[in-house]
N, C-alpha and C positions, 0 to 999 in steps of 0.2 A: 549382529546389528546391521541393519541396512543403512548405507552411507546415503546422504543428501546428494542430489545432483545440483551442481553449481549452476543452475539456470532458474532465474527466479522472476516473480512479478512484484510490482508496486503497483497499487491501485489508491489513487488520491481520490477520496470522496468528497464532494462539493454541492453546495448549493448554486442557484441562479445568481445569488448575491456574493458569491465567492467566500462564503463561509466554509471552513475545511474541518472535517471530523478528523480527530486525531484519537488515539487510544494508547493508552500506557501498558507497557509489557508488564506481565506478572512476575517474570524471574528477574527484571531488572527494572526496579521501581525508579521513576524518574525519567525513564526512557520512553518518549513520546514518538509516536509514529503513524504513518498511514497504514493501510492494509499491505502485508506483504507475505509471500510464500513461494516455495520451490515447487517446481513440476514433480509430479509423482512418478513419471516414467519419461524417457528421454523423448518418446514419441508423442508425448501429451501436447496438445495444442495450446499456445500460450493463453488465448482467449478463454479456453476451459480451466485452465490454471487459476486465471484471474477471476472468473465467475465462481469456481470453487472456494478460492480463499476469501472472496467477499461475503460469501454466504456463511462460511465457517466462523469467521472472525467478527462478524457484525448482524448476522441473520438476514443481511439485504439480499435479495434474490433479482437478480439481473434478467428481467424477463424479456428483454428485446424490444418492448414496446414503450412502457412508462419509464423502466428504467434499463439504460443501455449503455453498456461497456464501450468506452471509445480507446482504441489502440492508437498510442502517438507514434508508433513506429520509431521510438527512441529507446536505444539501450545503454546503459552505464555498465562499465566493468570497474569493479572495485576490490580492494583487498579485503577479505573474509575477516571480521573482528575476531582476534584471538580467542576469545571466551566462547566463540561458536565454532571454531576449526574442528574440535572432535566430533562434530555431527558429519563431517565429511571425509572421504578417502584420504589415507596418509599422501602428504605432499600436496593436496588440492589447498590452495590459498587465495584464487581468485574466483569471482562469481560475476555472471553477466545478468543484469536486472533488466527487464522490460517494463516500460511504463505506460500505464493506462490510467483513465480518469473516469468517474462515473458521477453524473449530476443526479441528485435526488432532491424529493421535497424536505423542506426544513423539519417537518413533522413525521419523518420516516421513523419507524420504530427500530431502535438498536438494541440487539441482544448479544451481549459479548460472550465469548466463550471464557469462563472463569479461570481455565487451565492455562489460558493465553494472555488474558488481559484483565487489569484491575478496574480502569474506568475509562470513560470517553469525555472528550470535550469538543465542542463547536467553536472555532475561533475564526476572526477574519484572516484571510489568507496570509497576509504578511506576519501576524502575530503567530499562526500556525508554523509558517516557516522558521521563525526563531525559535520556537518550542522542540522541534525535531532534533533528535541527536544524530540522525544520518544527514550528512552533507548531500548526498544523491536525492534523498526524500525532499528536503529542504528547496533545492534546486528546482524539482519537478513542481512544487507548490508555487514557487515563484513565477513559473513559466504558464500557469493556469490561465492569466488573461489572454496571453498570446495564443495558447493552444486550443482555448475553447471559443475565444470571440466574445467573452464576456468582460464587462468592465464593472468594477465595483462602483456603486453610487456613491456620489460626493457627500 
Protein backbone atom coordinates (compact mmCIF):
# COMPACT_ATOMS: atom_id res chain seq x y z
CA UNK A 1 0.00 0.00 0.00
CA UNK A 2 1.22 3.49 -0.84
CA UNK A 3 0.82 5.87 2.06
CA UNK A 4 -0.86 9.23 1.66
CA UNK A 5 1.36 12.29 1.83
CA UNK A 6 0.30 14.52 4.75
CA UNK A 7 -0.13 17.59 2.54
CA UNK A 8 -3.59 18.35 1.23
CA UNK A 9 -5.86 20.97 -0.29
CA UNK A 10 -9.26 22.27 0.75
CA UNK A 11 -11.32 23.83 -2.03
CA UNK A 12 -14.33 25.91 -0.98
CA UNK A 13 -16.79 26.06 -3.89
CA UNK A 14 -19.12 29.05 -3.82
CA UNK A 15 -21.35 31.28 -5.90
CA UNK A 16 -21.20 35.08 -6.18
CA UNK A 17 -24.02 35.14 -3.59
CA UNK A 18 -21.85 33.16 -1.15
CA UNK A 19 -23.83 29.96 -1.36
CA UNK A 20 -21.41 27.12 -0.65
CA UNK A 21 -21.41 23.61 -2.09
CA UNK A 22 -20.96 20.88 0.52
CA UNK A 23 -20.65 17.17 -0.20
CA UNK A 24 -21.42 14.26 2.12
CA UNK A 25 -18.73 11.60 2.52
CA UNK A 26 -19.78 8.11 1.39
CA UNK A 27 -17.73 6.34 4.06
CA UNK A 28 -18.97 8.60 6.85
CA UNK A 29 -22.63 9.54 6.31
CA UNK A 30 -23.40 12.82 8.03
CA UNK A 31 -19.86 14.15 7.47
CA UNK A 32 -20.27 17.17 5.20
CA UNK A 33 -17.31 18.97 3.72
CA UNK A 34 -15.86 20.98 0.87
CA UNK A 35 -13.59 19.31 -1.67
CA UNK A 36 -10.44 17.93 -0.05
CA UNK A 37 -7.58 15.75 -1.14
CA UNK A 38 -3.91 14.99 -0.74
CA UNK A 39 -1.10 15.65 -3.16
CA UNK A 40 -0.27 12.57 -5.25
CA UNK A 41 3.49 13.25 -5.15
CA UNK A 42 5.70 15.44 -2.99
CA UNK A 43 6.46 17.65 -6.00
CA UNK A 44 2.86 17.98 -7.26
CA UNK A 45 1.98 21.70 -7.37
CA UNK A 46 -0.83 22.56 -4.95
CA UNK A 47 -2.84 24.30 -7.68
CA UNK A 48 -2.69 21.10 -9.73
CA UNK A 49 -3.85 19.09 -6.71
CA UNK A 50 -6.74 21.50 -6.15
CA UNK A 51 -7.82 21.32 -9.81
CA UNK A 52 -7.57 17.53 -9.86
CA UNK A 53 -9.57 17.07 -6.65
CA UNK A 54 -12.18 19.60 -7.77
CA UNK A 55 -12.74 17.68 -10.98
CA UNK A 56 -12.59 14.19 -9.40
CA UNK A 57 -15.05 15.00 -6.63
CA UNK A 58 -17.53 17.30 -8.40
CA UNK A 59 -16.88 17.14 -12.13
CA UNK A 60 -16.14 20.89 -12.13
CA UNK A 61 -13.22 21.79 -14.38
CA UNK A 62 -11.19 24.84 -13.41
CA UNK A 63 -10.52 26.15 -16.91
CA UNK A 64 -8.65 29.26 -15.74
CA UNK A 65 -11.09 31.54 -17.56
CA UNK A 66 -14.69 31.04 -16.45
CA UNK A 67 -13.84 28.90 -13.43
CA UNK A 68 -10.66 30.00 -11.68
CA UNK A 69 -9.12 28.47 -8.59
CA UNK A 70 -7.93 31.04 -6.09
CA UNK A 71 -5.03 30.20 -3.76
CA UNK A 72 -5.61 31.85 -0.39
CA UNK A 73 -1.97 31.34 0.62
CA UNK A 74 -3.36 30.02 3.89
CA UNK A 75 -2.37 26.71 5.43
CA UNK A 76 -3.85 24.90 8.40
CA UNK A 77 -2.02 22.22 10.30
CA UNK A 78 -4.20 19.77 12.13
CA UNK A 79 -4.18 16.36 13.74
CA UNK A 80 -5.33 13.64 11.35
CA UNK A 81 -8.55 12.05 12.57
CA UNK A 82 -7.79 8.59 14.02
CA UNK A 83 -10.22 6.92 11.59
CA UNK A 84 -8.00 8.02 8.67
CA UNK A 85 -4.50 7.57 10.16
CA UNK A 86 -4.11 4.09 8.66
CA UNK A 87 -3.81 5.77 5.24
CA UNK A 88 -0.56 7.47 6.28
CA UNK A 89 2.89 6.13 7.14
CA UNK A 90 3.29 4.85 10.70
CA UNK A 91 3.78 7.71 13.14
CA UNK A 92 2.27 10.39 10.87
CA UNK A 93 -0.39 12.21 12.88
CA UNK A 94 -0.46 15.74 11.41
CA UNK A 95 -1.48 17.12 8.03
CA UNK A 96 -0.92 20.50 6.39
CA UNK A 97 -3.98 21.67 4.45
CA UNK A 98 -3.73 24.49 1.87
CA UNK A 99 -6.90 26.50 1.27
CA UNK A 100 -8.33 27.41 -2.13
CA UNK A 101 -11.67 28.71 -3.31
CA UNK A 102 -13.49 28.70 -6.61
CA UNK A 103 -16.49 30.77 -7.64
CA UNK A 104 -18.91 28.97 -9.93
CA UNK A 105 -22.26 29.80 -11.50
CA UNK A 106 -25.19 28.53 -9.41
CA UNK A 107 -26.31 26.28 -12.28
CA UNK A 108 -22.94 24.53 -12.65
CA UNK A 109 -23.40 20.79 -13.20
CA UNK A 110 -22.23 18.73 -10.23
CA UNK A 111 -21.18 15.12 -10.88
CA UNK A 112 -20.22 13.36 -7.67
CA UNK A 113 -17.90 10.41 -7.44
CA UNK A 114 -20.22 7.81 -5.85
CA UNK A 115 -17.22 6.06 -4.36
CA UNK A 116 -16.44 9.19 -2.35
CA UNK A 117 -19.69 11.10 -1.83
CA UNK A 118 -23.40 10.43 -1.32
CA UNK A 119 -25.01 13.78 -2.07
CA UNK A 120 -24.41 17.49 -2.25
CA UNK A 121 -26.15 20.61 -0.98
CA UNK A 122 -25.91 24.31 -1.70
CA UNK A 123 -26.17 26.33 1.52
CA UNK A 124 -25.74 29.98 2.53
CA UNK A 125 -22.18 30.28 3.80
CA UNK A 126 -23.07 30.55 7.51
CA UNK A 127 -25.27 27.44 7.32
CA UNK A 128 -22.54 25.63 5.38
CA UNK A 129 -19.97 26.45 8.06
CA UNK A 130 -22.33 25.08 10.70
CA UNK A 131 -22.80 21.81 8.80
CA UNK A 132 -19.09 21.05 8.26
CA UNK A 133 -17.61 18.35 10.48
CA UNK A 134 -14.11 19.81 10.07
CA UNK A 135 -13.32 22.95 12.04
CA UNK A 136 -10.71 24.10 9.50
CA UNK A 137 -13.29 23.72 6.72
CA UNK A 138 -15.86 25.71 8.73
CA UNK A 139 -13.29 28.44 9.44
CA UNK A 140 -12.40 28.70 5.74
CA UNK A 141 -16.06 29.07 4.81
CA UNK A 142 -16.48 31.82 7.42
CA UNK A 143 -13.54 33.66 5.80
CA UNK A 144 -15.22 33.68 2.36
CA UNK A 145 -16.51 37.28 2.48
CA UNK A 146 -13.10 38.62 3.51
CA UNK A 147 -11.05 36.43 1.18
CA UNK A 148 -13.23 36.94 -1.91
CA UNK A 149 -14.45 40.51 -1.38
CA UNK A 150 -18.01 39.25 -1.83
CA UNK A 151 -20.82 40.19 0.51
CA UNK A 152 -23.99 38.23 1.03
CA UNK A 153 -27.01 40.26 -0.12
CA UNK A 154 -29.18 41.49 2.75
